[in-house]
C-alpha positions as a LaTeX table, in Angstrom:
\begin{tabular}{lrrr}
\hline
Residue & $x$ (\AA) & $y$ (\AA) & $z$ (\AA) \\
\hline
Unk1 & 157.09 & 139.23 & 130.28 \\
Unk2 & 159.74 & 142.08 & 128.97 \\
Unk3 & 161.82 & 141.96 & 125.81 \\
Unk4 & 164.53 & 143.97 & 124.47 \\
Unk5 & 162.74 & 146.62 & 122.41 \\
Unk6 & 164.21 & 149.27 & 119.89 \\
Unk7 & 163.43 & 152.88 & 120.47 \\
Unk8 & 163.06 & 153.31 & 116.71 \\
Unk9 & 160.02 & 150.83 & 117.11 \\
Unk10 & 158.43 & 153.20 & 119.26 \\
Unk11 & 155.34 & 154.74 & 117.93 \\
Unk12 & 155.75 & 158.35 & 119.15 \\
Unk13 & 153.19 & 159.51 & 116.84 \\
Unk14 & 150.48 & 157.79 & 118.02 \\
Unk15 & 151.42 & 159.09 & 121.39 \\
Unk16 & 151.24 & 162.56 & 120.47 \\
Unk17 & 147.94 & 161.88 & 118.69 \\
Unk18 & 146.19 & 160.53 & 121.74 \\
Unk19 & 147.93 & 163.12 & 124.11 \\
Unk20 & 146.69 & 166.24 & 121.78 \\
Unk21 & 142.96 & 164.60 & 121.59 \\
Unk22 & 142.97 & 164.33 & 125.19 \\
Unk23 & 144.44 & 167.64 & 125.86 \\
Unk24 & 141.68 & 169.20 & 123.76 \\
Unk25 & 139.42 & 167.23 & 125.86 \\
Unk26 & 140.45 & 168.51 & 129.05 \\
Unk27 & 140.27 & 171.97 & 127.72 \\
Unk28 & 136.66 & 171.52 & 126.55 \\
Unk29 & 135.41 & 169.94 & 129.71 \\
Unk30 & 136.82 & 172.87 & 131.52 \\
Unk31 & 134.73 & 175.30 & 129.59 \\
Unk32 & 131.61 & 173.01 & 129.84 \\
Unk33 & 132.03 & 172.18 & 133.65 \\
Unk34 & 134.93 & 173.77 & 135.52 \\
Unk35 & 134.61 & 171.59 & 138.56 \\
Unk36 & 135.45 & 168.62 & 136.55 \\
Unk37 & 138.47 & 169.61 & 134.80 \\
Unk38 & 140.99 & 168.81 & 137.59 \\
Unk39 & 139.47 & 165.39 & 137.64 \\
Unk40 & 139.81 & 164.76 & 134.00 \\
Unk41 & 143.10 & 166.04 & 133.68 \\
Unk42 & 144.37 & 163.54 & 136.45 \\
Unk43 & 142.76 & 160.80 & 134.81 \\
Unk44 & 144.42 & 161.58 & 131.52 \\
Unk45 & 147.71 & 161.77 & 133.31 \\
Unk46 & 147.23 & 158.59 & 134.99 \\
Unk47 & 146.10 & 156.92 & 131.82 \\
Unk48 & 149.07 & 158.26 & 129.87 \\
Unk49 & 151.61 & 156.76 & 132.76 \\
Unk50 & 149.62 & 153.45 & 132.57 \\
Unk51 & 149.86 & 153.23 & 128.68 \\
Unk52 & 153.48 & 153.85 & 128.86 \\
Unk53 & 154.07 & 151.16 & 131.49 \\
Unk54 & 151.79 & 148.66 & 129.58 \\
Unk55 & 153.28 & 149.39 & 126.48 \\
Unk56 & 156.51 & 147.76 & 127.60 \\
Unk57 & 154.76 & 144.63 & 128.76 \\
Unk58 & 155.14 & 141.73 & 126.23 \\
Unk59 & 151.24 & 141.39 & 124.92 \\
Unk60 & 151.82 & 137.73 & 124.32 \\
Unk61 & 152.82 & 137.09 & 127.85 \\
Unk62 & 149.74 & 138.85 & 129.52 \\
Unk63 & 147.21 & 137.20 & 127.09 \\
Unk64 & 148.19 & 133.92 & 128.51 \\
Unk65 & 145.63 & 135.06 & 131.04 \\
Unk66 & 142.86 & 135.58 & 128.44 \\
Unk67 & 140.41 & 133.26 & 130.74 \\
Unk68 & 140.84 & 135.34 & 133.83 \\
Unk69 & 140.37 & 138.57 & 131.74 \\
Unk70 & 137.18 & 137.16 & 130.70 \\
Unk71 & 136.07 & 135.73 & 133.92 \\
Unk72 & 137.08 & 139.14 & 135.45 \\
Unk73 & 134.80 & 141.04 & 132.95 \\
Unk74 & 131.80 & 138.55 & 133.71 \\
Unk75 & 132.26 & 139.37 & 137.73 \\
Unk76 & 132.33 & 142.84 & 137.55 \\
Unk77 & 129.27 & 143.14 & 135.36 \\
Unk78 & 127.82 & 140.58 & 137.47 \\
Unk79 & 128.31 & 142.96 & 140.54 \\
Unk80 & 126.79 & 145.76 & 138.64 \\
Unk81 & 123.65 & 143.69 & 138.27 \\
Unk82 & 123.65 & 142.89 & 142.11 \\
Unk83 & 124.63 & 145.83 & 143.67 \\
Unk84 & 125.55 & 148.57 & 140.97 \\
Unk85 & 124.89 & 152.35 & 141.45 \\
Unk86 & 121.34 & 153.64 & 139.80 \\
Unk87 & 121.64 & 156.96 & 138.38 \\
Unk88 & 119.00 & 158.40 & 135.72 \\
Unk89 & 117.21 & 154.95 & 135.28 \\
Unk90 & 120.21 & 152.89 & 134.64 \\
Unk91 & 122.16 & 150.68 & 136.84 \\
Unk92 & 125.81 & 150.87 & 135.22 \\
Unk93 & 128.34 & 151.71 & 138.07 \\
Unk94 & 130.06 & 150.43 & 140.87 \\
Unk95 & 131.09 & 152.46 & 143.76 \\
Unk96 & 134.66 & 151.32 & 145.40 \\
Unk97 & 134.97 & 154.20 & 148.33 \\
Unk98 & 134.73 & 157.70 & 146.71 \\
Unk99 & 135.43 & 156.31 & 143.12 \\
Unk100 & 132.51 & 155.26 & 140.59 \\
Unk101 & 133.43 & 152.79 & 137.86 \\
Unk102 & 131.58 & 151.63 & 135.11 \\
Unk103 & 132.35 & 148.15 & 133.87 \\
Unk104 & 131.08 & 148.16 & 130.81 \\
Unk105 & 133.73 & 150.69 & 129.49 \\
Unk106 & 136.72 & 148.15 & 130.76 \\
Unk107 & 134.38 & 145.46 & 129.08 \\
Unk108 & 135.47 & 146.65 & 125.58 \\
Unk109 & 139.03 & 146.31 & 126.34 \\
Unk110 & 139.01 & 143.18 & 128.05 \\
Unk111 & 136.90 & 141.38 & 125.21 \\
Unk112 & 139.40 & 142.61 & 122.69 \\
Unk113 & 142.17 & 140.88 & 124.41 \\
Unk114 & 140.13 & 137.80 & 125.16 \\
Unk115 & 139.39 & 137.15 & 121.64 \\
Unk116 & 142.85 & 138.25 & 120.52 \\
Unk117 & 144.28 & 135.20 & 122.33 \\
Unk118 & 141.15 & 133.02 & 121.69 \\
Unk119 & 140.88 & 133.46 & 117.86 \\
Unk120 & 144.83 & 132.85 & 117.69 \\
Unk121 & 144.57 & 129.71 & 119.40 \\
Unk122 & 141.64 & 128.42 & 117.16 \\
Unk123 & 142.78 & 130.07 & 114.05 \\
Unk124 & 143.00 & 127.16 & 111.76 \\
Unk125 & 139.20 & 126.36 & 112.88 \\
Unk126 & 137.72 & 129.56 & 112.82 \\
Unk127 & 135.30 & 129.37 & 110.20 \\
Unk128 & 134.04 & 126.17 & 111.60 \\
Unk129 & 130.49 & 126.32 & 113.00 \\
Unk130 & 131.75 & 125.16 & 116.41 \\
Unk131 & 134.05 & 127.77 & 116.93 \\
Unk132 & 132.06 & 130.57 & 115.50 \\
Unk133 & 129.10 & 129.32 & 117.58 \\
Unk134 & 131.24 & 129.31 & 120.99 \\
Unk135 & 132.30 & 132.80 & 119.95 \\
Unk136 & 129.19 & 134.01 & 119.50 \\
Unk137 & 127.99 & 132.75 & 122.73 \\
Unk138 & 131.07 & 133.92 & 124.52 \\
Unk139 & 130.44 & 137.58 & 123.37 \\
Unk140 & 126.41 & 137.17 & 123.92 \\
Unk141 & 127.12 & 136.71 & 127.91 \\
Unk142 & 128.56 & 140.17 & 128.21 \\
Unk143 & 126.65 & 141.75 & 125.97 \\
Unk144 & 122.96 & 140.65 & 127.53 \\
Unk145 & 124.37 & 141.95 & 131.00 \\
Unk146 & 125.22 & 145.45 & 129.72 \\
Unk147 & 122.07 & 145.50 & 127.55 \\
Unk148 & 120.12 & 144.81 & 130.69 \\
Unk149 & 121.64 & 147.76 & 132.75 \\
Unk150 & 120.04 & 149.38 & 130.37 \\
Unk151 & 122.86 & 150.39 & 128.00 \\
Unk152 & 121.88 & 149.86 & 124.39 \\
Unk153 & 124.56 & 152.05 & 123.16 \\
Unk154 & 127.56 & 150.09 & 124.42 \\
Unk155 & 125.81 & 146.89 & 123.84 \\
Unk156 & 126.15 & 148.07 & 119.99 \\
Unk157 & 129.70 & 148.95 & 120.61 \\
Unk158 & 130.34 & 145.37 & 121.95 \\
Unk159 & 128.89 & 143.77 & 118.68 \\
Unk160 & 130.48 & 145.86 & 116.46 \\
Unk161 & 133.93 & 145.32 & 118.13 \\
Unk162 & 133.19 & 141.62 & 118.08 \\
Unk163 & 132.64 & 141.82 & 114.45 \\
Unk164 & 135.95 & 143.82 & 113.95 \\
Unk165 & 137.98 & 141.03 & 115.73 \\
Unk166 & 136.31 & 138.41 & 114.04 \\
Unk167 & 137.19 & 139.94 & 110.69 \\
Unk168 & 140.69 & 140.60 & 111.54 \\
Unk169 & 141.34 & 137.38 & 112.87 \\
Unk170 & 140.47 & 135.93 & 109.17 \\
Unk171 & 136.74 & 134.85 & 109.19 \\
Unk172 & 135.82 & 134.18 & 105.64 \\
Unk173 & 134.86 & 136.57 & 103.24 \\
Unk174 & 131.85 & 133.85 & 102.39 \\
Unk175 & 130.41 & 134.17 & 105.94 \\
Unk176 & 130.89 & 138.00 & 106.20 \\
Unk177 & 128.53 & 138.18 & 103.07 \\
Unk178 & 126.25 & 135.71 & 103.98 \\
Unk179 & 125.93 & 137.22 & 107.45 \\
Unk180 & 125.30 & 140.65 & 106.08 \\
Unk181 & 122.78 & 139.42 & 103.61 \\
Unk182 & 120.51 & 138.10 & 106.56 \\
Unk183 & 121.61 & 140.71 & 109.20 \\
Unk184 & 120.69 & 143.94 & 107.11 \\
Unk185 & 117.01 & 143.05 & 106.45 \\
Unk186 & 116.74 & 141.40 & 110.04 \\
Unk187 & 117.66 & 144.46 & 111.66 \\
Unk188 & 115.52 & 146.63 & 109.39 \\
Unk189 & 112.40 & 144.46 & 110.24 \\
Unk190 & 113.55 & 144.37 & 114.10 \\
Unk191 & 113.69 & 148.20 & 114.40 \\
Unk192 & 110.34 & 148.64 & 112.37 \\
Unk193 & 108.89 & 146.12 & 114.93 \\
Unk194 & 110.39 & 147.97 & 117.95 \\
Unk195 & 108.94 & 151.44 & 116.99 \\
Unk196 & 105.34 & 149.64 & 117.08 \\
Unk197 & 103.60 & 150.76 & 120.32 \\
Unk198 & 103.67 & 148.17 & 123.63 \\
Unk199 & 106.82 & 146.37 & 121.84 \\
Unk200 & 109.15 & 144.69 & 124.40 \\
Unk201 & 112.08 & 145.13 & 122.18 \\
Unk202 & 113.10 & 148.47 & 123.12 \\
Unk203 & 112.28 & 150.53 & 126.46 \\
Unk204 & 109.65 & 153.70 & 125.66 \\
Unk205 & 112.63 & 155.77 & 126.28 \\
Unk206 & 114.80 & 154.20 & 123.69 \\
Unk207 & 112.00 & 154.02 & 121.13 \\
Unk208 & 111.03 & 157.65 & 121.89 \\
Unk209 & 114.89 & 158.62 & 120.78 \\
Unk210 & 114.57 & 156.98 & 117.73 \\
Unk211 & 111.19 & 158.53 & 117.01 \\
Unk212 & 112.44 & 161.82 & 117.76 \\
Unk213 & 115.56 & 161.48 & 115.31 \\
Unk214 & 112.98 & 160.47 & 112.43 \\
Unk215 & 110.55 & 163.59 & 113.48 \\
Unk216 & 112.25 & 165.97 & 115.41 \\
Unk217 & 109.79 & 168.90 & 115.19 \\
Unk218 & 107.11 & 166.70 & 117.07 \\
Unk219 & 109.85 & 166.25 & 119.82 \\
Unk220 & 111.61 & 169.65 & 119.68 \\
Unk221 & 111.08 & 170.26 & 123.38 \\
Unk222 & 111.42 & 166.90 & 124.67 \\
Unk223 & 113.64 & 164.24 & 123.35 \\
Unk224 & 115.10 & 166.21 & 120.38 \\
Unk225 & 116.07 & 168.84 & 122.63 \\
Unk226 & 119.49 & 167.89 & 123.11 \\
Unk227 & 120.47 & 167.37 & 119.42 \\
Unk228 & 118.76 & 170.48 & 118.21 \\
Unk229 & 120.69 & 172.59 & 120.68 \\
Unk230 & 123.89 & 170.64 & 120.08 \\
Unk231 & 123.36 & 171.42 & 116.25 \\
Unk232 & 122.60 & 175.03 & 116.83 \\
Unk233 & 125.85 & 175.39 & 119.08 \\
Unk234 & 128.27 & 174.23 & 116.19 \\
Unk235 & 126.54 & 176.10 & 113.43 \\
Unk236 & 126.84 & 179.14 & 115.91 \\
Unk237 & 130.54 & 178.70 & 116.01 \\
Unk238 & 130.93 & 179.17 & 112.17 \\
Unk239 & 134.52 & 178.97 & 110.81 \\
Unk240 & 136.57 & 180.02 & 113.99 \\
Unk241 & 134.28 & 179.81 & 116.64 \\
Unk242 & 133.31 & 182.17 & 119.69 \\
Unk243 & 136.54 & 181.76 & 121.76 \\
Unk244 & 137.46 & 179.55 & 124.57 \\
Unk245 & 135.50 & 179.86 & 127.71 \\
Unk246 & 133.77 & 182.99 & 126.33 \\
Unk247 & 131.17 & 184.80 & 128.10 \\
Unk248 & 129.03 & 185.62 & 125.17 \\
Unk249 & 125.34 & 185.73 & 126.11 \\
Unk250 & 124.55 & 184.45 & 122.56 \\
Unk251 & 126.24 & 181.23 & 123.54 \\
Unk252 & 124.09 & 178.01 & 123.46 \\
Unk253 & 126.57 & 176.48 & 126.21 \\
Unk254 & 126.56 & 179.81 & 128.55 \\
Unk255 & 122.63 & 179.64 & 128.19 \\
Unk256 & 122.60 & 176.09 & 129.76 \\
Unk257 & 120.92 & 174.89 & 126.64 \\
Unk258 & 123.16 & 171.99 & 126.25 \\
Unk259 & 122.61 & 169.09 & 128.34 \\
Unk260 & 125.29 & 166.50 & 129.05 \\
Unk261 & 127.94 & 169.21 & 127.65 \\
Unk262 & 130.77 & 167.54 & 129.40 \\
Unk263 & 130.01 & 163.74 & 128.24 \\
Unk264 & 127.79 & 163.09 & 125.44 \\
Unk265 & 127.62 & 166.63 & 123.76 \\
Unk266 & 131.47 & 167.64 & 124.18 \\
Unk267 & 131.63 & 168.13 & 120.35 \\
Unk268 & 129.05 & 170.87 & 120.49 \\
Unk269 & 131.16 & 172.88 & 123.12 \\
Unk270 & 134.25 & 172.46 & 120.74 \\
Unk271 & 132.29 & 173.36 & 117.64 \\
Unk272 & 130.87 & 176.44 & 119.14 \\
Unk273 & 133.94 & 177.74 & 120.72 \\
Unk274 & 136.91 & 176.42 & 118.35 \\
Unk275 & 134.25 & 176.88 & 115.30 \\
Unk276 & 134.68 & 174.38 & 112.21 \\
Unk277 & 138.37 & 174.43 & 112.35 \\
Unk278 & 138.52 & 172.93 & 115.90 \\
Unk279 & 136.06 & 170.26 & 114.54 \\
Unk280 & 138.37 & 169.32 & 111.81 \\
Unk281 & 141.31 & 168.83 & 114.08 \\
Unk282 & 139.31 & 166.58 & 116.33 \\
Unk283 & 138.17 & 164.54 & 113.32 \\
Unk284 & 141.64 & 164.32 & 111.76 \\
Unk285 & 142.99 & 163.32 & 115.22 \\
Unk286 & 140.36 & 160.38 & 115.82 \\
Unk287 & 141.08 & 159.32 & 112.14 \\
Unk288 & 145.04 & 159.64 & 112.56 \\
Unk289 & 144.54 & 157.48 & 115.92 \\
Unk290 & 142.22 & 154.81 & 114.17 \\
Unk291 & 144.45 & 154.73 & 110.83 \\
Unk292 & 147.50 & 154.49 & 112.89 \\
Unk293 & 146.23 & 151.35 & 114.77 \\
Unk294 & 145.05 & 149.73 & 111.72 \\
Unk295 & 148.65 & 150.39 & 110.25 \\
Unk296 & 150.16 & 148.61 & 113.02 \\
Unk297 & 147.71 & 145.79 & 112.84 \\
Unk298 & 148.91 & 144.98 & 109.31 \\
Unk299 & 152.33 & 144.60 & 110.59 \\
Unk300 & 151.73 & 142.76 & 113.91 \\
Unk301 & 153.99 & 139.52 & 114.47 \\
Unk302 & 150.82 & 137.49 & 114.94 \\
Unk303 & 147.06 & 137.24 & 114.96 \\
Unk304 & 146.61 & 138.43 & 118.43 \\
Unk305 & 148.75 & 141.44 & 117.64 \\
Unk306 & 146.56 & 142.14 & 114.60 \\
Unk307 & 143.23 & 141.59 & 116.51 \\
Unk308 & 144.37 & 143.95 & 119.17 \\
Unk309 & 145.57 & 146.79 & 116.97 \\
Unk310 & 142.55 & 146.77 & 114.77 \\
Unk311 & 140.33 & 146.02 & 117.79 \\
Unk312 & 141.43 & 149.25 & 119.27 \\
Unk313 & 141.45 & 151.15 & 116.12 \\
Unk314 & 137.91 & 150.12 & 114.92 \\
Unk315 & 136.68 & 151.02 & 118.49 \\
Unk316 & 137.89 & 154.61 & 118.58 \\
Unk317 & 136.73 & 155.00 & 114.95 \\
Unk318 & 132.98 & 153.73 & 115.42 \\
Unk319 & 132.47 & 155.52 & 119.09 \\
Unk320 & 133.91 & 158.66 & 117.52 \\
Unk321 & 131.68 & 158.53 & 114.54 \\
Unk322 & 128.62 & 157.86 & 116.40 \\
Unk323 & 129.35 & 160.52 & 119.03 \\
Unk324 & 129.99 & 163.07 & 116.28 \\
Unk325 & 126.74 & 161.85 & 114.38 \\
Unk326 & 124.69 & 162.21 & 117.23 \\
Unk327 & 125.70 & 165.89 & 118.01 \\
Unk328 & 125.36 & 166.93 & 114.58 \\
Unk329 & 122.04 & 165.14 & 114.12 \\
Unk330 & 123.08 & 162.56 & 111.57 \\
Unk331 & 122.14 & 159.71 & 114.06 \\
Unk332 & 119.81 & 159.15 & 116.84 \\
Unk333 & 120.70 & 160.05 & 120.24 \\
Unk334 & 122.88 & 157.06 & 121.68 \\
Unk335 & 124.62 & 158.35 & 124.66 \\
Unk336 & 128.41 & 157.37 & 123.82 \\
Unk337 & 131.31 & 159.43 & 124.92 \\
Unk338 & 133.77 & 160.70 & 122.49 \\
Unk339 & 137.10 & 158.84 & 122.63 \\
Unk340 & 139.65 & 160.65 & 124.86 \\
Unk341 & 137.60 & 163.94 & 124.85 \\
Unk342 & 134.42 & 163.34 & 126.86 \\
Unk343 & 134.59 & 163.50 & 130.53 \\
Unk344 & 134.63 & 159.99 & 132.22 \\
Unk345 & 137.59 & 158.64 & 134.20 \\
Unk346 & 136.88 & 154.80 & 133.60 \\
Unk347 & 136.31 & 155.79 & 129.81 \\
Unk348 & 139.79 & 157.57 & 129.35 \\
Unk349 & 141.74 & 155.31 & 131.60 \\
Unk350 & 140.31 & 151.94 & 129.77 \\
Unk351 & 141.07 & 153.70 & 126.13 \\
Unk352 & 144.71 & 154.67 & 127.31 \\
Unk353 & 145.47 & 151.15 & 128.66 \\
Unk354 & 144.03 & 149.88 & 125.55 \\
Unk355 & 146.38 & 151.84 & 123.37 \\
Unk356 & 149.27 & 150.78 & 125.52 \\
Unk357 & 148.81 & 147.18 & 124.21 \\
Unk358 & 148.63 & 148.69 & 120.64 \\
Unk359 & 152.04 & 150.29 & 121.63 \\
Unk360 & 153.76 & 146.96 & 122.46 \\
Unk361 & 152.19 & 145.36 & 119.29 \\
Unk362 & 154.16 & 148.30 & 117.53 \\
Unk363 & 157.26 & 147.51 & 119.45 \\
Unk364 & 157.03 & 143.97 & 118.09 \\
Unk365 & 156.27 & 144.27 & 114.25 \\
Unk366 & 157.79 & 142.08 & 111.86 \\
Unk367 & 160.82 & 143.55 & 110.79 \\
Unk368 & 161.72 & 143.49 & 106.79 \\
Unk369 & 164.54 & 141.16 & 106.01 \\
\hline
\end{tabular}
């Protein structure tokens, strides 16, 4: 389970970037919703401790339990469907005592770990119809369970993560190009059909979010309200921002015009209070974490390590891009948290634990002869 590691192989740079980003999140949450700051800080501290502990466990040994991970993932998602906590028209949480837990967040990490071992085991047969079909079926089961919560945004993340791990695992370029040639026009057709009235592909609320993105003026006081105010907040911060936790009456946040300021639109709080400079710091840290994960994946000792590091890097990059894209109105509203920044104990703990595995991959990198 444990190995003899060299301190020089420990990635302190990655840890510092993660902690810096999480610290910005704690500060921003304290400004957006003061009562939640202590809980988020506790989550960051607990997550950081878990990350350090996990980083010393040999991931190759832990991945032997990959089917147990998959079963636990399906079991938790099944419990949500049977007895989940309902909030805002979505049934996505489990209540354990006074704690509220969101299994769809842990599902992302568990699937990366599961497919890391599954793909490595069938590495030589990865490009066969049988293994590809089995892989698609295995990801479709949790995908359907998450989509039915309903949680369309997380289900999209799940598909993207699956594509990343398959690519990192060594799927043929011919298959990638072939799938893209079919998928891109197919997605365009499905979206056009979904936007038609009385369709069953999207819920009315999901359809409205897309329409509000296409024509925001028509939905300025309803579905586009959050994003329009988010853009106003970010723009009002200008270069240096209005100052942390300021009391300016012209503040969009202080006027309570920012909905979900501590979660989905935390980037708007950062933009208003820390300005363009603060936004750039967050984006650079997200990019730095993702690129460091990719760098580690290129030097991993085996396919499983490559998939773990690439999967976590891709997850942080994609989710960060979507969250910032929503806050700046370049993407439709999806409801994804900003990695390590948005409030949410399940999300932040899951990401820290996933990064713990990346750090262990780094400790076992192939050394130059």
